[in-house]
C-alpha positions, 0 to 999 in steps of 0.5 A: 500500500502506498503509506506503509513506504513512507515515515511518519511522526509515530507516537508510540508509547515509550519506556518509564513514560511519565507524562503525557504524549505527544499532543496532536489535537487542540483537545489535548493540547488544552488537557495538557495546559489545564494539567500544567495549571492545575499542578502549580496550584497543587504544588503549593497546596501540598507545600502548605500543607505538609509545612503546616504537619511539621509545624503541628508535630513540631511545636505542638508536643508535650515534651516540646511545650512548657506553656499551659495550653489553651482551653477553647473548642471553637474559633469563628475566624479560624473555621471562616478561614478554613471553608472559604479559602478552598472554595476560593481555589476551587473557583479558580479551578473551575473556570478553566476546566468549564471552558475546556468541557465546553471546548470538547463538547462543541458540535462542529459540522464534520467534513468525515464521519467514522463509525467505530464498532467495539465486538470481543476483541476487536474494532470495527469501522464504517465509512457512510460518506461515500456511499454513493461515490461507489460502486454497488455492493462495495463495502465500507466496513472493516475489521481491524485485528491485533497482529501477533508476533509471528504476524508482525512484517519483518521490517523494524518499526512495529510494536508489538501488542499495538499493530493491526492488520489494518490501520484506520486511515485519516486526513488532517486539518479536518473535522471528523465526527467519530460515532462509537458503539459496542456489539456485544459489551461494553468498550471505550475507544481512546487515542491519548494523543488525540485526548479522546475517549469515548465509551462504546455502549452496546445499543447506543450510539455516543459521538465525538469530534476530532481535529487532528493537526499533523500527520503520524501514526497514532495507536490507542487501546481500549479502556474499558475492561471487556473480557479476558482479551481486553489488553488485545484489542488496539487501535492503530491510526495514520493521519496523513495530508488532505492531498495524500488521503484516498476516500476510496481507501479507507485502511492500510492494510500491513504486509 
């Protein structure tokens, strides 16, 4: 297939990765920005609480304090402070949080619609936008199974437990609507680089919007425990430039 010999930026897990994957969508960029904003505030809170605990252990021990303890049970000023201060902090955090949630739920008129169906234990995809452009009896559905170690191509650059026999090919810088459902039990379609995690529920269609900002090979996995082979239904997605995207070829098959 024409995409296999092209070099792409590959968003695959690395050993001992402690941070997020490189963002490839505005949603993931917003999630990382909010995380960094949140961690700054949490760091100050952790330092203050740690200092308070150490101070209490140091200064309020009988062996270190010869003074007579105060005999009081309530302090109105103290209770006002420790009630209002956390409320103000939560209010500060809620503003960017609600803005991010609103942007993630915003519905944009899509150029392409993809339907992902979870099965035990693989993903199948359906394309409905080009049904009138293709010959009759041409199927727009295909299944993506995980490749075993023996089934991987001999070339280097393929990832164990992440590669599938076919890769979902999508264009970059295009508004995409993703419809997710399941045929049997609960699943979850997740690609960390896009900041997308959509539950696949039997008998129900869940919707998400994607806007891929750069080309590359992206991986995801089912994020809902769905049975004995839950860990073996990966997602392999190849994002290409619009001028290289061929709507008649919906999957990139590994050979």
